[in-house]
C-alpha positions as YAML, in Angstrom:
chain: A
units: angstrom
residues:
- id: 1
  name: MET
  ca: [75.03, 94.09, 97.28]
- id: 2
  name: PRO
  ca: [77.42, 96.66, 95.86]
- id: 3
  name: HIS
  ca: [80.70, 97.18, 97.76]
- id: 4
  name: ALA
  ca: [80.64, 100.27, 100.03]
- id: 5
  name: LYS
  ca: [83.18, 102.95, 99.24]
- id: 6
  name: ARG
  ca: [86.21, 102.33, 101.39]
- id: 7
  name: ARG
  ca: [87.29, 105.23, 103.63]
- id: 8
  name: GLU
  ca: [90.64, 105.56, 105.26]
- id: 9
  name: ILE
  ca: [91.41, 107.21, 108.60]
- id: 10
  name: ILE
  ca: [94.72, 108.17, 110.22]
- id: 11
  name: ILE
  ca: [94.73, 107.97, 113.96]
- id: 12
  name: THR
  ca: [97.06, 109.85, 116.23]
- id: 13
  name: GLY
  ca: [96.83, 111.05, 119.86]
- id: 14
  name: GLY
  ca: [98.56, 112.50, 122.85]
- id: 15
  name: ASP
  ca: [98.32, 114.51, 125.95]
- id: 16
  name: ALA
  ca: [99.03, 118.21, 126.80]
- id: 17
  name: THR
  ca: [102.77, 117.72, 126.88]
- id: 18
  name: PHE
  ca: [102.78, 115.99, 123.53]
- id: 19
  name: PHE
  ca: [100.56, 118.59, 121.88]
- id: 20
  name: PRO
  ca: [103.21, 120.63, 119.91]
- id: 21
  name: PHE
  ca: [104.27, 117.25, 118.31]
- id: 22
  name: LEU
  ca: [100.65, 116.29, 117.68]
- id: 23
  name: ILE
  ca: [100.05, 119.56, 115.84]
- id: 24
  name: GLY
  ca: [103.17, 119.14, 113.80]
- id: 25
  name: ALA
  ca: [102.28, 115.64, 112.76]
- id: 26
  name: ILE
  ca: [98.70, 116.88, 111.71]
- id: 27
  name: GLU
  ca: [100.15, 119.83, 109.80]
- id: 28
  name: SER
  ca: [102.51, 117.45, 108.01]
- id: 29
  name: LEU
  ca: [99.79, 115.07, 107.07]
- id: 30
  name: ARG
  ca: [97.56, 118.01, 105.77]
- id: 31
  name: ALA
  ca: [100.47, 119.36, 103.66]
- id: 32
  name: HIS
  ca: [100.84, 116.15, 101.55]
- id: 33
  name: ALA
  ca: [98.21, 115.28, 98.74]
- id: 34
  name: GLN
  ca: [98.35, 111.56, 99.59]
- id: 35
  name: THR
  ca: [97.19, 112.18, 103.23]
- id: 36
  name: ALA
  ca: [95.44, 115.57, 103.12]
- id: 37
  name: ALA
  ca: [92.00, 114.16, 102.36]
- id: 38
  name: ARG
  ca: [92.02, 111.33, 104.87]
- id: 39
  name: ASP
  ca: [89.75, 111.59, 107.87]
- id: 40
  name: LEU
  ca: [91.68, 112.14, 111.18]
- id: 41
  name: GLY
  ca: [91.05, 110.52, 114.50]
- id: 42
  name: VAL
  ca: [92.68, 112.10, 117.56]
- id: 43
  name: ILE
  ca: [92.74, 110.18, 120.81]
- id: 44
  name: ASP
  ca: [92.63, 112.72, 123.60]
- id: 45
  name: GLN
  ca: [94.74, 111.44, 126.55]
- id: 46
  name: GLY
  ca: [94.84, 114.69, 128.48]
- id: 47
  name: LEU
  ca: [94.60, 117.65, 126.21]
- id: 48
  name: THR
  ca: [93.45, 120.97, 127.58]
- id: 49
  name: ASN
  ca: [90.25, 122.76, 126.29]
- id: 50
  name: GLU
  ca: [92.31, 125.34, 124.55]
- id: 51
  name: GLN
  ca: [94.39, 122.54, 122.77]
- id: 52
  name: ARG
  ca: [91.25, 120.72, 121.62]
- id: 53
  name: ALA
  ca: [89.95, 123.92, 120.21]
- id: 54
  name: GLN
  ca: [93.21, 124.30, 118.08]
- id: 55
  name: LEU
  ca: [92.81, 120.89, 116.47]
- id: 56
  name: PRO
  ca: [91.72, 121.10, 112.82]
- id: 57
  name: ALA
  ca: [88.12, 120.28, 112.51]
- id: 58
  name: PRO
  ca: [87.41, 119.29, 108.85]
- id: 59
  name: GLY
  ca: [87.49, 115.59, 108.73]
- id: 60
  name: SER
  ca: [88.60, 115.26, 112.31]
- id: 61
  name: LYS
  ca: [87.08, 113.24, 115.23]
- id: 62
  name: ILE
  ca: [88.42, 113.73, 118.76]
- id: 63
  name: VAL
  ca: [87.76, 110.96, 121.16]
- id: 64
  name: GLN
  ca: [88.49, 110.67, 124.94]
- id: 65
  name: PRO
  ca: [89.04, 107.03, 125.73]
- id: 66
  name: GLU
  ca: [87.32, 105.58, 128.71]
- id: 67
  name: TRP
  ca: [90.62, 103.63, 129.60]
- id: 68
  name: THR
  ca: [93.66, 105.02, 131.21]
- id: 69
  name: LEU
  ca: [97.28, 104.16, 130.62]
...
């Protein structure tokens, strides 16, 4: 069986208070060729609907965990 193509994902997350830093991190990742094409996972730990709508969609997956911190 041939090897499946390996995909890489970068995972980050935060809540409504951390949102400006989350956006800054995502923009920084997208600005660099080494990380721009990677898929992005965002763990939603309390973002508002407006904040979720601002997250970049291409290659992104937003997940609300079932656990609490």
